[in-house]
C-alpha angles and dihedrals in degrees: 000000000000138000093297103030132065131154090234095065127146122228134185112211128180142158132210120204117227092018132110134207092277091056089050091047091056092047093048090053093049092046095052093045092049095046092048092049091047093049103037102021089236139065091225115093129189111215112181101313095330124098112219117202112205091169095073120077108273116250115253119203133156122237090247093051092046093050090048091048095055103030108022091237113132110201090189086071093050109090107171139045089241091057091048092050091049094053088045089057091048089056095041093247111160112219137171128239089248091059117107128199092277091052092052091049087055091050089054089051092050093048103040110017116033097071089052095061102094106141118056108293134178110211110202140174102056118184120259090238092069098033109064096161098042125101114244121254104246091204095049114041114211094031136082143226095255140120141193123202117224127192124171092353090305130113108237101176146359126213143161148164099273116246104241098171107107094199095050090042092054090051091050091049091049089054090049089054090051091049091049090051088055092057105273102141092186094057117109131237136236114283111195095177091055091049092049089053091050089052090058088052143269126201123233102287139185119204137186137193114192128184108237094189092056091048089052088048089056096047094045097041090239118161098198133047091225089072094061107037125084099231109031099156115088120197114227111241093221 
């Protein structure tokens, strides 16, 4: 738990058949702009001392582009895990032995980029290693059709073109199982029921999960999630 995280959070999740992450990106931008205008009567929000403009088109930038912008490191020019580890050491990024190139790219983002994303920004092009349910980007091997929305340094939503290939999905799950065995507590597990459903068939689909509490924080200029949820006090187990 911290100012932006609480177990009693609220999330809106939806899926649209025959849509991809770009369709969901457009819908998300329209949704937030509409809600803000409906609630506040304006698309300009004051959060702390910062003026957030939801009326302008949201910036769209890939993780590779964002890391290059703020660190000068171009992960498109890094071809091996050894090279990724070397550049991580140069920039004092602590990584674990289980981390692959995509994980290290994500560590760079967490360290050098996330706190720079103030105005509404769609971060795209997440590595396959950290996106086990996202469809691969056919034009950019190793990355996926996924985005996260950031406003005021905070992740507001996560979305992607759903992976609907059961063979690819089984391989991704297996890699998650292997990562979990190596100590990655956030790695997923094998889901045979889900794989069976995919084998019957699933249309191309775009999906979104958006944090309602963080949206309320933004619209009410609240700096902690405890101010906007119904049951903010958690009882210690011990």
